[in-house]
C-alpha positions in Angstrom: 8.3 -16.3 8.9 9.2 -19.8 10.0 12.7 -20.6 8.8 13.7 -16.9 8.6 13.4 -16.4 12.4 17.0 -16.2 13.6 16.4 -15.7 17.5 16.8 -18.7 19.8 14.3 -17.5 22.4 11.1 -15.8 21.3 8.0 -14.3 22.9 5.2 -16.4 21.5 1.6 -15.3 20.9 -1.1 -17.6 19.9 -3.6 -17.1 17.0 -6.2 -15.8 19.3 -3.6 -13.4 20.8 -3.0 -15.6 23.9 0.5 -15.1 25.3 2.5 -18.2 25.6 5.5 -16.4 27.1 9.1 -16.8 26.3 9.8 -20.1 24.7 12.6 -21.6 22.5 12.2 -21.4 18.6 12.2 -25.3 18.6 9.3 -25.4 20.9 7.5 -22.7 19.1 7.9 -24.6 15.7 6.6 -27.7 17.3 3.5 -25.9 18.7 2.7 -24.3 15.4 3.1 -27.6 13.4 0.7 -29.2 15.8 -1.9 -26.7 15.1 -1.2 -26.4 11.4 -0.1 -22.8 11.6 3.0 -20.7 10.8 5.3 -18.5 12.8 5.3 -14.8 11.9 7.8 -12.4 13.3 5.6 -9.5 14.5 8.3 -7.4 16.2 11.9 -8.4 15.3 13.6 -5.5 17.1 12.0 -6.5 20.6 14.1 -8.4 23.0 13.2 -11.3 22.8 11.5 -11.0 19.3 7.7 -11.1 19.4 6.4 -14.2 17.2 2.7 -15.1 16.5 1.3 -18.2 15.5 -1.1 -17.7 12.5 -2.1 -18.8 9.1 0.3 -17.0 6.6 -2.3 -16.9 3.9 -4.8 -15.3 6.2 -2.1 -12.8 7.4 -1.3 -11.8 4.0 -5.0 -11.3 3.1 -5.5 -9.1 6.3 -2.5 -7.0 5.2 -3.8 -6.4 1.5 -7.2 -5.6 3.0 -5.8 -2.8 5.2 -3.9 -1.4 2.3 -7.0 -1.5 0.0 -9.1 0.2 2.9 -6.3 2.8 3.3 -6.0 3.6 -0.5 -9.8 3.7 -0.7 -9.8 6.6 2.0 -7.3 8.7 0.2 -8.7 11.7 -1.6 -6.9 12.8 -4.8 -7.5 16.5 -5.5 -6.8 17.4 -9.2 -6.3 20.7 -10.5 -8.5 21.6 -13.5 -7.6 24.5 -15.7 -10.0 26.7 -17.4 -8.8 29.1 -20.2 -10.5 32.5 -21.0 -10.0 35.3 -23.5 -10.6 39.0 -22.7 -13.3 39.1 -25.5 -15.2 36.1 -24.1 -19.1 36.4 -24.9 -21.7 36.4 -22.1 -22.9 32.9 -22.8 -19.4 31.3 -23.2 -18.4 32.7 -19.9 -21.7 31.2 -18.3 -20.9 27.8 -19.7 -17.2 27.9 -18.3 -18.5 29.2 -14.9 -20.8 26.2 -14.9 -17.9 23.9 -15.6 -16.0 25.5 -12.7 -18.9 25.1 -10.4 -19.0 21.3 -11.2 -15.2 20.9 -10.7 -15.4 22.8 -7.3 -18.5 20.5 -6.2 -16.4 17.5 -7.2 -13.7 18.8 -4.7 -11.1 19.8 -7.4 -9.1 23.0 -7.3 -9.5 25.2 -10.5 -6.8 27.2 -12.2 -8.2 30.1 -14.0 -6.3 31.4 -17.0 -6.9 34.5 -19.2 -4.6 34.6 -22.2 -3.9 37.8 -24.0 -3.0 37.7 -27.7 -1.6 40.5 -29.9 -3.3 43.7 -29.6 -5.3 42.5 -26.4 -2.1 43.2 -24.5 -2.6 47.0 -25.2 -6.0 46.9 -23.4 -5.1 44.8 -20.5 -7.5 46.6 -18.2 -10.5 45.3 -20.1 -9.3 41.9 -19.8 -8.4 42.3 -16.2 -11.9 43.7 -15.3 -13.5 40.8 -17.0 -11.1 38.3 -15.2 -12.0 40.0 -11.6 -15.8 39.6 -12.7 -15.4 35.9 -13.2 -13.4 35.5 -10.0 -16.1 37.5 -8.2 -18.9 35.3 -9.6 -16.9 32.1 -8.7 -16.5 33.4 -5.0 -20.2 34.2 -4.7 -20.8 30.3 -5.2 -18.8 29.6 -2.2 -15.4 29.0 -3.5 -12.1 30.4 -1.9 -9.1 31.9 -3.5 -6.0 30.0 -3.0 -3.7 32.0 -5.1 -4.8 35.6 -5.9 -4.8 36.8 -9.7 -1.3 37.9 -10.9 -0.1 38.8 -14.4 2.5 36.5 -15.8 3.8 37.7 -19.3 0.8 37.6 -21.5 -1.6 35.8 -19.1 -3.5 36.2 -15.8 -3.6 33.3 -13.5 -5.6 32.6 -10.4 -6.2 29.5 -8.3 -9.7 28.7 -6.6 -10.5 25.9 -4.3 -13.8 24.6 -3.1 -15.2 26.3 0.1 -16.0 24.6 3.3 -19.2 22.4 3.2 -21.9 23.2 5.7 
């Protein structure tokens, strides 16, 4: 901006985008001062560098607006975790399935985790059958499996993501 521009000759653009052509830096400063504007280096690597006459405060405001708009458009996908036990009762499972459905509708991924404790490890097949039933019910509601269920130590883990919206 203004004093930080080091080139002797620059390609000058007006506030409205009008090209003034290649002028000396001194001429550009005089023109900018007469209109009450600042010189802002747009493309410093060009030969000669491209400089635009504009209000610096307005320029900063426009950049802030663009950044805020870009930030607003970003979608943050969270991973929610729902824990089950092999001996979960029917109503408790329905409540957790409703939570999973809400998370998926919101666009979040859901990590399903079934934890085995103590003697439950001796009857893994019962817990795995219940886990598969849970996953099947979630898939019926339109979700997709992102990571299939796998046994890791004393827990079974699967990851589901929201399906394509119609």
